[in-house]
DSSP file (Angstrom, degrees, kcal/mol; ACC not computed):
  #  RESIDUE AA STRUCTURE BP1 BP2  ACC     N-H-->O    O-->H-N    N-H-->O    O-->H-N    TCO  KAPPA ALPHA  PHI   PSI    X-CA   Y-CA   Z-CA
    1    1 A M              0   0    0      0, 0.0     3,-0.1     0, 0.0    21,-0.0   0.000 360.0 360.0 360.0 131.7  -46.9   98.2  171.4
    2    2 A R        -     0   0    0      1,-0.2     2,-0.1    23,-0.0    23,-0.1  -0.097 360.0 -64.7 -64.9 171.6  -47.9  100.0  168.3
    3    3 A T        -     0   0    0      1,-0.1     2,-0.4    43,-0.0    -1,-0.2  -0.366  48.7-141.4 -64.0 128.1  -50.3  102.9  168.5
    4    4 A V        -     0   0    0     -3,-0.1     2,-0.3    -2,-0.1    14,-0.1  -0.756  23.2-168.5 -88.7 134.3  -53.7  101.9  169.7
    5    5 A K        -     0   0    0     -2,-0.4     2,-0.4    12,-0.1    16,-0.1  -0.921  13.1-153.9-126.6 150.8  -56.5  103.8  167.9
    6    6 A V        -     0   0    0     -2,-0.3     2,-0.6    41,-0.2     3,-0.1  -0.929  10.0-144.9-119.9 150.5  -60.2  104.2  168.4
    7    7 A D    >   -     0   0    0     -2,-0.4     3,-1.6     5,-0.1     5,-0.1  -0.916   6.5-167.3-117.0 103.5  -62.8  105.0  165.8
    8    8 A R  T 3  S+     0   0    0     -2,-0.6    -1,-0.1     1,-0.3     6,-0.1   0.678  88.3  59.4 -66.7 -16.4  -65.5  107.2  167.1
    9    9 A S  T 3  S+     0   0    0     -3,-0.1    -1,-0.3     2,-0.0    -2,-0.0   0.618  85.9  94.6 -85.3 -12.1  -67.6  106.6  164.0
   10   10 A D  S <  S-     0   0    0     -3,-1.6     7,-0.1     1,-0.1     4,-0.0  -0.617  75.8-139.4 -77.5 134.5  -67.6  102.8  164.8
   11   11 A P  S    S+     0   0    0      0, 0.0    -1,-0.1     0, 0.0     3,-0.1   0.633  72.8 108.1 -71.4 -11.2  -70.7  101.7  166.8
   12   12 A T  S    S-     0   0    0     -5,-0.1    -5,-0.1     1,-0.1     5,-0.1  -0.481  85.7-102.4 -65.6 130.4  -68.4   99.4  168.9
   13   13 A P     >  -     0   0    0      0, 0.0     4,-1.8     0, 0.0     3,-0.5  -0.194  27.9-119.3 -54.3 146.4  -68.1  100.8  172.4
   14   14 A L  H  > S+     0   0    0      1,-0.2     4,-2.5     2,-0.2     5,-0.2   0.872 111.8  54.6 -58.5 -41.2  -64.8  102.6  172.9
   15   15 A H  H  > S+     0   0    0      1,-0.2     4,-2.3     2,-0.2    -1,-0.2   0.863 108.4  50.1 -64.5 -33.2  -63.7  100.3  175.8
   16   16 A E  H  > S+     0   0    0     -3,-0.5     4,-2.4     2,-0.2    -1,-0.2   0.858 109.0  51.9 -71.1 -34.8  -64.2   97.3  173.5
   17   17 A Q  H  X S+     0   0    0     -4,-1.8     4,-2.0     2,-0.2    -2,-0.2   0.922 111.2  47.1 -64.8 -43.5  -62.2   98.9  170.8
   18   18 A V  H  X S+     0   0    0     -4,-2.5     4,-2.0     2,-0.2    -2,-0.2   0.932 112.8  49.1 -63.5 -45.4  -59.3   99.5  173.2
   19   19 A A  H  X S+     0   0    0     -4,-2.3     4,-2.7     1,-0.2    -2,-0.2   0.902 109.7  52.3 -60.6 -41.8  -59.5   95.9  174.5
   20   20 A A  H  X S+     0   0    0     -4,-2.4     4,-2.3     1,-0.2    -1,-0.2   0.889 108.3  50.6 -63.2 -39.6  -59.5   94.6  171.0
   21   21 A E  H  X S+     0   0    0     -4,-2.0     4,-2.1     2,-0.2    -1,-0.2   0.890 111.7  47.1 -65.7 -39.5  -56.4   96.5  170.1
   22   22 A I  H  X S+     0   0    0     -4,-2.0     4,-2.2     2,-0.2    -2,-0.2   0.911 110.7  52.3 -69.0 -41.1  -54.6   95.2  173.2
   23   23 A R  H  X S+     0   0    0     -4,-2.7     4,-2.7     1,-0.2    -2,-0.2   0.918 109.9  49.7 -56.9 -43.9  -55.7   91.6  172.4
   24   24 A R  H  X S+     0   0    0     -4,-2.3     4,-2.4     1,-0.2     6,-0.2   0.913 108.6  51.8 -62.4 -43.5  -54.3   92.1  168.9
   25   25 A A  H  <>S+     0   0    0     -4,-2.1     5,-2.2     1,-0.2     6,-1.2   0.890 112.4  46.0 -61.6 -39.3  -51.0   93.4  170.2
   26   26 A I  H ><5S+     0   0    0     -4,-2.2     3,-1.3     4,-0.2    -2,-0.2   0.925 112.4  50.6 -68.2 -44.0  -50.7   90.3  172.5
   27   27 A A  H 3<5S+     0   0    0     -4,-2.7    -2,-0.2     1,-0.3    -1,-0.2   0.857 111.7  47.9 -62.5 -35.9  -51.7   87.9  169.7
   28   28 A E  T 3<5S-     0   0    0     -4,-2.4    -1,-0.3    -5,-0.2    -2,-0.2   0.392 117.3-111.8 -88.8   4.2  -49.1   89.4  167.4
   29   29 A G  T < 5S+     0   0    0     -3,-1.3    -3,-0.2     2,-0.3     3,-0.2   0.580  83.2 123.1  81.1   8.9  -46.4   89.3  170.0
   30   30 A E  S   <S+     0   0    0     -5,-2.2     2,-0.4     1,-0.3    -4,-0.2   0.771  84.9  26.7 -73.0 -24.5  -46.0   93.0  170.5
   31   31 A A  S    S-     0   0    0     -6,-1.2    -2,-0.3    -9,-0.1    -1,-0.3  -0.984  81.1-176.6-138.2 125.4  -46.8   92.5  174.2
   32   32 A G    >   -     0   0    0     -2,-0.4     3,-2.6    -3,-0.2    45,-0.4  -0.682  41.8 -57.7-119.6 172.2  -46.0   89.2  175.9
   33   33 A P  T 3  S+     0   0    0      0, 0.0    45,-0.2     0, 0.0    -1,-0.1  -0.203 124.3  20.3 -50.2 130.3  -46.5   87.6  179.4
   34   34 A G  T 3  S+     0   0    0     43,-3.3     2,-0.1     1,-0.3    44,-0.1   0.142  90.7 129.7  94.7 -18.4  -44.8   89.8  182.0
   35   35 A D    <   -     0   0    0     -3,-2.6    42,-2.6    42,-0.1    -1,-0.3  -0.457  55.6-128.9 -70.8 139.9  -44.7   92.9  179.9
   36   36 A R  B     -A   76   0A   0     40,-0.2    40,-0.3    -2,-0.1    38,-0.1  -0.678  14.7-140.3 -87.7 142.6  -46.1   96.1  181.6
   37   37 A L        -     0   0    0     38,-3.1    38,-0.4    -2,-0.3     3,-0.1  -0.675  32.6 -93.5 -93.4 155.3  -48.7   98.2  179.9
   38   38 A P        -     0   0    0      0, 0.0    -1,-0.1     0, 0.0     5,-0.1  -0.309  57.9 -83.2 -60.7 153.0  -48.6  102.0  180.0
   39   39 A P     >  -     0   0    0      0, 0.0     4,-2.5     0, 0.0     3,-0.4  -0.239  38.4-116.4 -56.6 148.4  -50.7  103.4  182.9
   40   40 A A  H  > S+     0   0    0      1,-0.2     4,-2.9     2,-0.2     5,-0.2   0.860 115.0  56.0 -57.4 -37.7  -54.4  103.8  182.0
   41   41 A R  H  > S+     0   0    0      2,-0.2     4,-2.2     1,-0.2    -1,-0.2   0.901 109.0  46.5 -64.0 -39.3  -54.2  107.6  182.3
   42   42 A D  H  > S+     0   0    0     -3,-0.4     4,-2.2     2,-0.2    -2,-0.2   0.925 112.7  49.7 -67.0 -44.6  -51.4  107.7  179.8
   43   43 A F  H  X S+     0   0    0     -4,-2.5     4,-2.3     1,-0.2    -2,-0.2   0.939 111.8  49.4 -55.6 -48.3  -53.3  105.4  177.4
   44   44 A A  H  X>S+     0   0    0     -4,-2.9     5,-2.0     1,-0.2     4,-1.8   0.892 108.7  51.8 -61.2 -42.2  -56.4  107.6  177.8
   45   45 A A  H  <5S+     0   0    0     -4,-2.2    -1,-0.2     1,-0.2    -2,-0.2   0.909 111.3  47.1 -62.9 -42.1  -54.5  110.8  177.1
   46   46 A V  H  <5S+     0   0    0     -4,-2.2    -1,-0.2     1,-0.2    -2,-0.2   0.897 117.5  42.7 -66.1 -39.8  -53.0  109.4  173.9
   47   47 A L  H  <5S-     0   0    0     -4,-2.3    -1,-0.2    -5,-0.2    -2,-0.2   0.673 106.2-125.2 -81.1 -17.1  -56.4  108.1  172.7
   48   48 A G  T  <5S+     0   0    0     -4,-1.8     2,-0.3     1,-0.3    -3,-0.2   0.850  70.1 119.8  73.1  34.6  -58.3  111.2  173.7
   49   49 A V  S   <S-     0   0    0     -5,-2.0    -1,-0.3    -6,-0.2     2,-0.1  -0.792  72.9 -84.3-123.6 168.7  -60.7  109.2  175.9
   50   50 A N    >>  -     0   0    0     -2,-0.3     3,-1.2     1,-0.1     4,-1.0  -0.442  35.6-123.6 -69.3 144.3  -61.6  109.2  179.5
   51   51 A S  H 3> S+     0   0    0      1,-0.3     4,-2.6     2,-0.2     5,-0.2   0.794 110.9  65.3 -62.7 -26.1  -59.4  107.1  181.7
   52   52 A N  H 3> S+     0   0    0      1,-0.2     4,-2.3     2,-0.2    -1,-0.3   0.828  95.9  57.9 -64.0 -30.3  -62.4  105.1  182.9
   53   53 A T  H <> S+     0   0    0     -3,-1.2     4,-1.8     2,-0.2    -1,-0.2   0.920 109.8  42.9 -63.0 -44.2  -62.8  103.8  179.3
   54   54 A V  H  X S+     0   0    0     -4,-1.0     4,-2.8     2,-0.2    -2,-0.2   0.909 112.2  53.0 -69.8 -42.7  -59.2  102.4  179.5
   55   55 A F  H  X S+     0   0    0     -4,-2.6     4,-2.6     1,-0.2    -2,-0.2   0.902 108.6  51.4 -57.9 -40.2  -59.8  101.0  183.0
   56   56 A R  H  X S+     0   0    0     -4,-2.3     4,-2.1     2,-0.2    -1,-0.2   0.903 110.1  48.4 -64.3 -41.2  -62.9   99.3  181.7
   57   57 A A  H  X S+     0   0    0     -4,-1.8     4,-2.2     2,-0.2    -2,-0.2   0.916 111.6  50.4 -63.7 -43.4  -60.9   97.7  178.8
   58   58 A F  H  X S+     0   0    0     -4,-2.8     4,-2.3     1,-0.2    -2,-0.2   0.918 110.3  49.4 -61.0 -44.0  -58.2   96.6  181.3
   59   59 A R  H  X S+     0   0    0     -4,-2.6     4,-2.5     2,-0.2    -1,-0.2   0.896 109.2  52.6 -64.0 -39.1  -60.8   95.0  183.6
   60   60 A L  H  X S+     0   0    0     -4,-2.1     4,-1.1     1,-0.2    -1,-0.2   0.929 112.4  44.5 -60.4 -45.8  -62.4   93.2  180.6
   61   61 A L  H  <>S+     0   0    0     -4,-2.2     5,-2.5     2,-0.2     6,-1.1   0.820 110.6  54.6 -70.7 -31.3  -59.0   91.8  179.6
   62   62 A R  H ><5S+     0   0    0     -4,-2.3     3,-1.4     4,-0.2    -2,-0.2   0.927 106.7  51.4 -64.1 -44.0  -58.2   90.9  183.2
   63   63 A D  H 3<5S+     0   0    0     -4,-2.5    -2,-0.2     1,-0.3    -1,-0.2   0.770 107.4  53.9 -65.0 -25.4  -61.5   88.9  183.4
   64   64 A E  T 3<5S-     0   0    0     -4,-1.1    23,-0.3    -5,-0.2    24,-0.3   0.535 119.1-112.6 -83.6  -7.6  -60.4   87.1  180.2
   65   65 A G  T < 5S+     0   0    0     -3,-1.4    -3,-0.2    -4,-0.4    -2,-0.1   0.573  90.6 107.9  88.3   9.3  -57.2   86.1  181.8
   66   66 A L  S   <S+     0   0    0     -5,-2.5    12,-3.2    12,-0.2    13,-1.2   0.794  75.3  40.0 -90.0 -30.1  -55.0   88.3  179.6
   67   67 A L  E     -B   77   0A   0     -6,-1.1     2,-0.4    10,-0.3    10,-0.2  -0.846  63.2-157.2-121.0 157.5  -54.0   91.0  182.0
   68   68 A E  E     -B   76   0A   0      8,-2.6     8,-2.6    -2,-0.3     2,-0.6  -0.998  10.6-143.7-132.9 135.8  -53.0   91.0  185.7
   69   69 A F  E     -B   75   0A   0     -2,-0.4     2,-0.5     6,-0.2     6,-0.2  -0.885  21.9-178.0-100.3 124.5  -53.3   93.9  188.1
   70   70 A R  E >>  -B   74   0A   0      4,-2.6     3,-1.8    -2,-0.6     4,-1.7  -0.984  30.3-117.6-127.0 127.3  -50.4   94.1  190.6
   71   71 A R  T 34 S+     0   0    0     -2,-0.5    -2,-0.0     1,-0.3     4,-0.0  -0.393 101.9   7.1 -60.2 128.0  -50.1   96.6  193.3
   72   72 A G  T 34 S+     0   0    0     -2,-0.1    -1,-0.3     1,-0.1     0, 0.0   0.249 126.6  64.7  84.0 -14.1  -46.9   98.7  192.7
   73   73 A R  T <4 S-     0   0    0     -3,-1.8    -2,-0.2     1,-0.3     2,-0.2   0.494  89.6-145.9-116.6  -8.9  -46.3   97.1  189.3
   74   74 A G  E  <  - B   0  70A   0     -4,-1.7    -4,-2.6   -38,-0.1     2,-0.5  -0.486  50.1 -19.9  81.2-149.6  -49.3   98.3  187.4
   75   75 A V  E     - B   0  69A   0    -38,-0.4   -38,-3.1    -6,-0.2     2,-0.3  -0.863  66.2-179.5-103.4 126.1  -50.9   96.2  184.7
   76   76 A T  E     -AB  36  68A   0     -8,-2.6    -8,-2.6    -2,-0.5     2,-0.4  -0.879  36.5-100.4-123.9 156.7  -49.0   93.4  183.1
   77   77 A V  E     + B   0  67A   0    -42,-2.6   -43,-3.3   -45,-0.4   -10,-0.3  -0.627  38.2 179.7 -73.4 126.3  -49.8   90.9  180.4
   78   78 A A        -     0   0    0    -12,-3.2     2,-0.3    -2,-0.4   -11,-0.2   0.744  53.5  -2.2-102.0 -29.7  -50.7   87.6  182.2
   79   79 A G  S    S-     0   0    0    -13,-1.2    -1,-0.1   -47,-0.1   -13,-0.1  -0.810  70.1 -86.8-151.2-173.0  -51.4   85.2  179.4
   80   80 A T     >  -     0   0    0     -2,-0.3     4,-2.2     1,-0.1     5,-0.2  -0.533  44.9-102.9 -99.8 166.8  -51.7   84.4  175.8
   81   81 A P  H  > S+     0   0    0      0, 0.0     4,-2.4     0, 0.0     5,-0.2   0.841 122.8  58.1 -58.8 -31.6  -54.8   84.8  173.5
   82   82 A E  H  > S+     0   0    0      2,-0.2     4,-2.4     1,-0.2     5,-0.2   0.933 105.9  47.3 -64.6 -44.1  -55.3   81.0  173.8
   83   83 A R  H  > S+     0   0    0      1,-0.2     4,-2.7     2,-0.2    -1,-0.2   0.908 111.2  52.5 -62.5 -40.5  -55.5   81.3  177.6
   84   84 A G  H  X S+     0   0    0     -4,-2.2     4,-2.3     1,-0.2    -1,-0.2   0.896 109.1  49.3 -60.9 -40.5  -57.9   84.2  177.2
   85   85 A A  H  X S+     0   0    0     -4,-2.4     4,-2.2     2,-0.2    -2,-0.2   0.909 111.9  47.8 -66.2 -42.0  -60.1   82.1  174.9
   86   86 A V  H  X S+     0   0    0     -4,-2.4     4,-2.6     2,-0.2    -2,-0.2   0.916 111.6  50.8 -64.8 -42.7  -60.1   79.1  177.3
   87   87 A T  H  X S+     0   0    0     -4,-2.7     4,-2.3   -23,-0.3    -2,-0.2   0.913 109.6  50.6 -60.8 -42.9  -61.0   81.5  180.2
   88   88 A A  H  X S+     0   0    0     -4,-2.3     4,-2.0   -24,-0.3    -1,-0.2   0.918 111.7  47.3 -61.7 -43.7  -63.9   83.0  178.2
   89   89 A K  H  X S+     0   0    0     -4,-2.2     4,-2.4     2,-0.2    -1,-0.2   0.886 109.9  53.5 -65.5 -38.6  -65.3   79.5  177.4
   90   90 A A  H  X S+     0   0    0     -4,-2.6     4,-2.5     2,-0.2    -1,-0.2   0.910 108.2  50.1 -62.8 -41.3  -64.9   78.4  181.1
   91   91 A R  H  X S+     0   0    0     -4,-2.3     4,-2.5     2,-0.2    -1,-0.2   0.906 109.5  51.4 -63.1 -40.4  -66.9   81.5  182.1
   92   92 A E  H  X S+     0   0    0     -4,-2.0     4,-2.7     1,-0.2    -2,-0.2   0.919 110.0  49.7 -60.6 -43.2  -69.6   80.6  179.6
   93   93 A L  H  X S+     0   0    0     -4,-2.4     4,-3.0     2,-0.2     5,-0.2   0.913 110.4  49.8 -62.3 -43.7  -69.7   77.0  181.0
   94   94 A I  H  X S+     0   0    0     -4,-2.5     4,-2.6     2,-0.2     5,-0.2   0.927 112.6  46.8 -61.8 -45.2  -70.1   78.3  184.5
   95   95 A T  H  X S+     0   0    0     -4,-2.5     4,-2.1     2,-0.2    -2,-0.2   0.927 114.0  48.1 -61.5 -45.6  -72.9   80.7  183.5
   96   96 A F  H  X S+     0   0    0     -4,-2.7     4,-1.1     2,-0.2    -2,-0.2   0.922 112.5  48.6 -60.4 -46.8  -74.6   77.9  181.6
   97   97 A A  H ><>S+     0   0    0     -4,-3.0     5,-2.7     1,-0.2     3,-0.5   0.909 110.9  50.0 -63.4 -42.9  -74.3   75.4  184.5
   98   98 A R  H ><5S+     0   0    0     -4,-2.6     3,-1.7     1,-0.2    -1,-0.2   0.892 106.4  55.9 -62.9 -38.7  -75.6   77.9  187.0
   99   99 A R  H 3<5S+     0   0    0     -4,-2.1    -1,-0.2     1,-0.3    -2,-0.2   0.784 108.7  48.8 -62.7 -26.2  -78.6   78.6  184.7
  100  100 A H  T <<5S-     0   0    0     -4,-1.1    -1,-0.3    -3,-0.5    -2,-0.2   0.174 126.6 -98.4-102.4  16.3  -79.3   74.9  184.8
  101  101 A G  T < 5S+     0   0    0     -3,-1.7     2,-0.4     1,-0.3    -3,-0.2   0.533  73.7 142.2  87.7   7.5  -79.1   74.6  188.6
  102  102 A Y      < -     0   0    0     -5,-2.7    -1,-0.3    -6,-0.1     2,-0.2  -0.660  39.9-143.6 -85.3 135.9  -75.5   73.3  189.0
  103  103 A R     >  -     0   0    0     -2,-0.4     4,-2.3     1,-0.1     5,-0.2  -0.513  30.6-102.3 -87.3 165.1  -73.4   74.6  191.9
  104  104 A R  H  > S+     0   0    0      1,-0.2     4,-2.6     2,-0.2     5,-0.2   0.907 121.9  50.2 -53.7 -48.3  -69.7   75.2  191.5
  105  105 A E  H  > S+     0   0    0      1,-0.2     4,-2.5     2,-0.2    -1,-0.2   0.889 109.9  50.7 -62.0 -40.1  -68.8   72.0  193.3
  106  106 A E  H  > S+     0   0    0      2,-0.2     4,-2.4     1,-0.2    -1,-0.2   0.900 110.5  49.4 -65.1 -39.9  -71.1   69.9  191.2
  107  107 A L  H  X S+     0   0    0     -4,-2.3     4,-2.6     2,-0.2    -2,-0.2   0.915 110.9  49.4 -65.7 -42.8  -69.6   71.4  188.0
  108  108 A I  H  X S+     0   0    0     -4,-2.6     4,-2.7     1,-0.2    -2,-0.2   0.929 111.5  49.3 -61.5 -44.9  -66.1   70.7  189.2
  109  109 A D  H  X S+     0   0    0     -4,-2.5     4,-1.4     1,-0.2    -2,-0.2   0.910 111.0  50.5 -59.8 -42.7  -67.1   67.1  190.0
  110  110 A L  H  X S+     0   0    0     -4,-2.4     4,-0.5     2,-0.2     3,-0.2   0.927 112.0  46.4 -61.8 -46.0  -68.7   66.7  186.6
  111  111 A I  H >< S+     0   0    0     -4,-2.6     3,-1.2     1,-0.2    -2,-0.2   0.919 111.1  51.9 -63.5 -43.7  -65.6   68.0  184.8
  112  112 A E  H 3< S+     0   0    0     -4,-2.7    -1,-0.2     1,-0.3    -2,-0.2   0.769 105.2  57.0 -65.7 -24.4  -63.3   65.8  186.8
  113  113 A S  H 3< S+     0   0    0     -4,-1.4    -1,-0.3    -3,-0.2    -2,-0.2   0.604  86.8  98.9 -82.6 -10.3  -65.4   62.7  186.0
  114  114 A L  S << S-     0   0    0     -3,-1.2     2,-0.1    -4,-0.5    -3,-0.0  -0.491  79.6-113.1 -76.7 144.9  -64.9   63.3  182.2
  115  115 A P              0   0    0      0, 0.0    -1,-0.1     0, 0.0    -2,-0.1  -0.407 360.0 360.0 -71.5 153.7  -62.3   61.3  180.4
  116  116 A G              0   0    0     -2,-0.1    -2,-0.0     0, 0.0     0, 0.0   0.405 360.0 360.0 111.1 360.0  -59.3   63.0  178.9
């Protein structure tokens, strides 16, 4: 993976900048499913940021379905940008449905009843 950089003059939070750089690397094929990422502490040292900033970026990407945390194996690329986009949309749908009073089971039933 090419060098990840952060721009402290950019108003975008640092953890989001780090996450965006990792997303780009995955999208461009520099890191693919199964590839291990450097430890967060190493990433942080290279970027000159706190390791919590990198951990936060990793958690964000894990929640998007792009990274996977495995005990003893570290952080690995779990999916493609497409999977991450679908996961993000699914989370939006779940949030929207909950806001409108739907429980998880009701949402699953609704989705399963749709054609296609």
